[in-house]
Structures are given as C-alpha cells and as structure tokens.
C-alpha positions as CSV (number, residue, x, y, z in Angstrom):
1,M,-12.4,-15.8,-3.1
2,S,-9.9,-12.8,-3.0
3,N,-10.3,-9.6,-5.2
4,K,-6.8,-8.7,-4.9
5,L,-4.5,-9.7,-8.0
6,T,-2.0,-12.4,-7.5
7,I,0.5,-13.3,-10.0
8,L,1.6,-16.9,-10.5
9,K,4.9,-17.6,-12.2
10,I,5.7,-21.3,-12.9
11,G,9.3,-21.9,-14.0
12,G,10.4,-23.8,-16.9
13,S,12.5,-26.0,-14.7
14,V,9.3,-27.3,-13.1
15,I,7.2,-28.1,-16.1
16,T,10.0,-29.3,-18.3
17,D,13.0,-31.5,-18.0
18,K,15.9,-29.1,-18.6
19,S,18.3,-31.7,-19.2
20,G,16.4,-32.8,-22.5
21,E,15.0,-30.7,-25.4
22,L,11.3,-30.3,-25.9
23,S,10.5,-32.5,-22.8
24,A,7.3,-31.6,-21.1
25,R,6.5,-32.8,-17.5
26,T,3.0,-33.3,-18.3
27,E,2.1,-35.0,-14.9
28,I,3.5,-31.9,-13.1
29,I,1.6,-29.5,-15.5
30,N,-1.8,-31.4,-14.7
31,R,-1.1,-31.3,-10.9
32,I,-0.4,-27.6,-10.8
33,A,-3.4,-27.0,-13.0
34,N,-5.6,-28.9,-10.4
35,E,-4.1,-26.8,-7.7
36,I,-4.7,-23.7,-9.5
37,K,-8.5,-24.7,-10.0
38,K,-8.8,-25.8,-6.3
39,A,-7.4,-22.4,-5.0
40,N,-10.4,-20.7,-6.7
41,I,-8.8,-17.2,-7.3
42,N,-10.9,-14.7,-9.1
43,Q,-8.1,-12.2,-9.8
44,L,-5.1,-14.3,-11.1
45,I,-2.4,-13.9,-13.9
46,I,-0.2,-16.9,-14.8
47,V,3.1,-16.8,-16.6
48,H,5.3,-19.7,-17.2
49,G,8.9,-20.1,-18.4
50,G,10.5,-21.8,-21.3
51,G,12.7,-24.5,-19.9
52,S,13.8,-27.3,-22.5
53,F,11.4,-25.8,-25.1
54,G,12.5,-22.1,-25.5
55,H,16.0,-21.9,-24.0
56,P,18.0,-24.5,-26.1
57,I,16.7,-23.0,-29.6
58,A,17.0,-19.5,-28.4
59,K,20.6,-20.0,-27.4
60,K,21.3,-22.0,-30.5
61,Y,20.3,-19.1,-32.7
62,G,21.4,-16.2,-30.3
63,I,18.1,-14.8,-30.3
64,K,18.6,-12.7,-27.0
65,E,21.5,-10.8,-28.7
66,G,19.2,-9.8,-31.5
67,L,19.1,-10.1,-35.4
68,K,22.6,-10.2,-36.9
69,Q,22.4,-13.0,-39.4
70,E,19.8,-14.1,-41.9
71,Y,19.8,-17.7,-40.4
72,Q,18.6,-16.3,-37.1
73,K,15.1,-15.5,-38.6
74,V,14.0,-19.1,-38.7
75,G,15.4,-19.3,-35.1
76,F,13.2,-16.5,-33.9
77,A,10.2,-18.1,-35.5
78,E,11.1,-21.5,-34.1
79,T,11.6,-20.1,-30.6
80,H,8.2,-18.5,-30.5
81,H,6.6,-21.5,-32.0
82,V,7.9,-24.0,-29.5
83,M,6.8,-21.7,-26.8
84,T,3.3,-21.9,-28.0
85,V,3.6,-25.6,-28.0
86,L,4.4,-25.6,-24.1
87,N,1.8,-22.9,-23.5
88,G,-0.6,-25.3,-25.3
89,L,0.1,-28.2,-23.0
90,F,-0.2,-25.9,-20.0
91,M,-3.6,-24.7,-21.4
92,D,-4.8,-28.1,-22.1
93,A,-4.4,-28.8,-18.3
94,L,-6.2,-25.7,-17.3
95,I,-9.0,-26.3,-19.6
96,W,-9.3,-29.9,-18.7
97,H,-9.7,-28.7,-15.0
98,N,-12.6,-26.4,-16.1
99,F,-10.4,-23.3,-15.1
100,P,-11.3,-20.2,-17.1
101,S,-8.1,-19.0,-18.7
102,V,-7.1,-17.6,-22.0
103,S,-3.4,-17.6,-23.5
104,V,-1.9,-14.2,-24.3
105,A,1.2,-14.2,-26.5
106,P,3.8,-11.7,-25.3
107,S,5.0,-11.3,-28.9
108,S,1.6,-10.0,-29.9
109,C,1.5,-7.3,-27.3
110,I,5.2,-6.4,-26.2
111,V,7.8,-4.6,-28.0
112,T,11.1,-4.2,-26.1
113,E,14.0,-1.7,-26.4
114,N,17.4,-3.3,-25.8
115,G,15.7,-6.2,-23.9
116,R,13.4,-4.0,-21.7
117,I,9.7,-3.5,-22.2
118,N,9.1,-0.3,-23.9
119,F,5.4,-1.1,-25.2
120,F,2.9,-3.4,-23.7
121,D,-0.7,-3.3,-24.7
122,Q,-2.4,-4.3,-21.6
123,T,-6.1,-4.0,-23.0
124,I,-6.7,-7.7,-23.5
125,I,-5.4,-8.6,-20.1
126,G,-7.4,-5.9,-18.3
127,S,-10.5,-7.1,-19.9
128,L,-10.0,-10.8,-19.1
129,L,-9.4,-9.8,-15.5
130,K,-12.6,-7.7,-15.3
131,M,-14.4,-10.8,-16.6
132,G,-12.6,-13.1,-13.9
133,I,-10.8,-15.0,-16.7
134,T,-7.1,-15.6,-16.0
135,P,-4.7,-14.6,-18.7
136,V,-1.7,-16.9,-19.3
137,L,1.5,-15.6,-20.5
138,Y,5.0,-16.9,-21.0
139,G,8.6,-16.1,-21.8
140,D,8.7,-15.5,-25.5
141,A,10.9,-14.4,-28.6
142,I,9.6,-10.8,-29.2
143,L,10.2,-7.8,-31.4
144,D,12.7,-5.4,-30.2
145,S,13.0,-1.8,-31.4
146,T,16.7,-1.6,-31.3
147,L,17.8,-5.3,-31.6
148,G,15.2,-6.5,-34.1
149,F,14.2,-9.2,-31.9
150,T,15.1,-10.7,-28.4
151,V,13.9,-13.0,-25.5
152,I,11.8,-11.8,-22.8
153,S,11.9,-13.6,-19.7
154,G,8.6,-14.4,-17.9
155,D,10.1,-12.7,-14.8
156,Q,10.4,-9.4,-16.5
157,I,6.6,-9.8,-17.6
158,V,5.6,-10.8,-14.1
159,S,7.3,-7.7,-12.5
160,Y,5.9,-5.3,-15.0
161,L,2.2,-6.6,-14.8
162,A,2.6,-6.7,-10.9
163,R,3.4,-3.0,-10.8
164,N,1.1,-2.0,-13.5
165,F,-2.0,-3.8,-12.2
166,G,-1.3,-3.3,-8.4
167,A,-0.8,-6.9,-7.6
168,N,-1.0,-7.8,-3.9
169,K,1.4,-10.8,-4.3
170,I,3.6,-12.7,-6.6
171,V,4.1,-16.3,-6.2
172,I,7.1,-18.0,-7.8
173,G,7.2,-21.6,-8.4
174,V,10.7,-22.9,-9.0
175,D,12.3,-26.4,-8.5
176,V,14.1,-25.8,-5.1
177,D,12.4,-24.8,-1.6
178,G,13.4,-21.1,-2.0
179,L,16.6,-18.8,-1.7
180,C,19.3,-20.6,0.1
181,D,22.8,-19.6,1.3
182,S,24.2,-22.0,-1.3
183,D,23.1,-24.1,-4.2
184,P,20.6,-26.8,-2.7
185,K,21.2,-28.8,-5.6
186,K,24.8,-29.2,-4.9
187,T,25.1,-28.6,-1.3
188,K,23.2,-31.1,1.1
189,N,23.1,-28.8,4.2
190,S,22.1,-25.5,2.4
191,K,20.1,-23.3,4.6
192,L,16.8,-22.0,3.3
193,Y,16.1,-18.2,3.9
194,K,12.4,-18.2,5.3
195,H,12.1,-14.3,5.1
196,L,14.2,-11.6,3.6
197,T,13.6,-7.9,3.4
198,L,15.1,-6.0,0.4
199,K,18.2,-4.8,2.4
200,E,18.8,-8.3,3.5
201,L,18.2,-9.6,-0.1
202,E,20.9,-7.1,-1.3
203,D,23.5,-8.2,1.4
204,K,22.9,-11.9,0.4
205,K,22.8,-11.6,-3.2
206,H,26.4,-13.1,-3.6
207,S,25.5,-16.3,-1.9
208,I,22.2,-17.0,-4.0
209,A,23.7,-19.4,-6.5
210,A,22.4,-19.0,-10.1
211,S,21.1,-22.1,-11.6
212,N,23.5,-24.4,-13.2
213,S,20.9,-25.5,-15.9
214,L,20.7,-23.8,-19.3
215,D,18.9,-20.5,-18.9
216,V,19.1,-17.6,-21.4
217,T,17.4,-15.3,-19.0
218,G,19.6,-15.4,-15.9
219,G,18.5,-18.2,-13.6
220,M,17.7,-17.6,-9.9
221,L,19.7,-14.1,-9.6
222,G,18.0,-13.0,-12.7
223,K,14.7,-13.5,-11.1
224,I,15.6,-11.6,-7.9
225,N,16.9,-8.7,-10.2
226,E,13.6,-8.5,-12.1
227,L,11.6,-8.7,-9.0
228,T,13.1,-6.1,-6.9
229,S,11.2,-3.1,-8.6
230,A,7.9,-5.0,-7.7
231,I,9.1,-5.5,-4.1
232,E,10.1,-1.9,-3.8
233,Q,6.4,-1.0,-4.5
234,G,5.3,-3.1,-1.6
235,I,4.3,-6.3,-3.4
236,T,5.3,-9.3,-1.5
237,V,7.0,-12.2,-3.5
238,L,6.8,-15.9,-2.2
239,I,9.3,-18.4,-3.8
240,I,8.1,-21.9,-3.5
241,N,9.0,-25.4,-4.7
242,A,6.3,-26.1,-7.3
243,N,7.5,-29.7,-7.7
244,E,6.1,-30.5,-4.2
245,P,2.5,-31.4,-4.1
246,N,0.1,-28.6,-2.7
247,R,2.6,-26.0,-2.4
248,V,1.2,-23.8,-5.3
249,Y,-2.2,-24.3,-3.8
250,K,-1.1,-23.3,-0.2
251,A,0.7,-20.3,-1.6
252,L,-2.0,-19.0,-3.6
253,T,-4.6,-19.4,-0.7
254,G,-2.3,-17.7,1.8
255,S,-2.0,-21.0,3.9
256,K,1.5,-21.6,5.7
257,V,4.0,-23.0,3.2
258,K,7.6,-23.8,3.0
259,G,9.6,-21.1,0.9
260,T,11.0,-17.6,1.0
261,L,9.1,-14.6,1.6
262,L,10.5,-11.3,0.1
263,E,9.2,-8.0,1.5
264,K,10.1,-4.4,1.2
265,E,11.0,-4.1,5.0
C-alpha cells in the first residue's frame, strides 16, 4: 500500500452515456469501484466528470458563462443537483464494495473568479486523507466572485489538488486508449502516443482532437491544458481507457498498462 498520493479522475464519458441525458452506465461504475477497492491505495483522491448529467443542463442554461438572466438560477440549482445524483450512484458502488470514501461537494468548498479557482477550503479533504479515507469530488456548478456562478471541470480540480497536496501521479480514465495523432473514434488507424514530455506535448497539441461529444469544459484539449501545470511540478499523468477492464486497477497499482504517460521531461 503506497503512502504517496494518487489522484484518479474518471471522465463523464466513461460513467455516463453522453448521447442520452441523465444516462448512467451503472455496470461500468460498479466495475471501476471494484478495481479501486482491489488496488487498495491508502492515499487516494477521486474526481469524476458530469457526462450526460451535468453537461446538457449546464449548456441549456448557459451556466458556465455566469448569471445574466433570472431563469438561469434554477438551471444552476439543477446542474448541481444532477451532479449530486451521479455522484450518489458512484458513491453507492464504492460503499457497496466496502471502500472507505466520502463525497465532497466542490460547490461547498470552492469559489472561482472568472472560472479559475480563487478560494478552496481543503480542510475536510486533508482530514479525510490523514485518516486514510478517500475524498470523492466531481465537476460542479459553483459560485464565482465575478460571474455569480459558473461550471468547474473535474480536470481543474484534479490539477489544483495534485499541486497543493503534492501528488505523486494522476490517472485520467477516459473512453479512448490515450492521446492519439488523430481522433481514434473517427480514424481507424490512429496512432497512440505512449509517452510524451511537456515539450513533445506542446508540439503535438494541434493533432490531439477534442472530443466531438457535448462537453462544456473543453474535451481532451481542455484536460491537457488543465494538467500542464501539474506536469510542470513533476507530477506524472497517465491517460488510460477506463472502459477497458482492469486498466484502472493496473494504472493505480503501477502495473504496465496501455495508455499515454505524460512527464515533465
């Protein structure tokens, strides 16, 4: 059991069906929870995305752009609420597998300024980690000191926590094998980048296709931009396909696994 902190991000495209609305993939959630339990990591933070729960409603009401019209207020409330519903399904699976974990709502401890984290009370997260209990956060609709409210991506939360808690590695579970030279969902023979340094990553950004699915937080390129600051601090990032059985387990335990490893140099 490692005492070095690992942060696991599970994308909304993995745990929900993005082509529908409010469509959870409970079998995938259950399998991932089992792999997390089996990995038996003492120092772990989990963050998950919104997929077909958060994104459609946030887009419908223009939550990311901030409070401009009265009708958006109910949309802000609804966006947060459906994220708690998805988080509840994720927590159900973790608790059912006897994995000690506690949900932490980002809207209760984070305030942004123009969409960037300005205030983050990390007391609860720090206390849970000291006890060996895993905090579970998610992309959320949160208050913003300039915009009134906005949407914060799970990727921004991951990068911030990794830097502030001195994480050893970040594992990003998405619905493709990793970063490729073209969109693997559209191009049959797309090439997987197995290892990239920051410089190589910058050079290849143009070829990393953003997701074609509805995503108010920026798709694949948005993930990379958020994670760059963590990589600059020497934190390794491993991007894997969480739809494939045992890849989350292998990534968490440091076993050889198909994916893209991003390092400072």
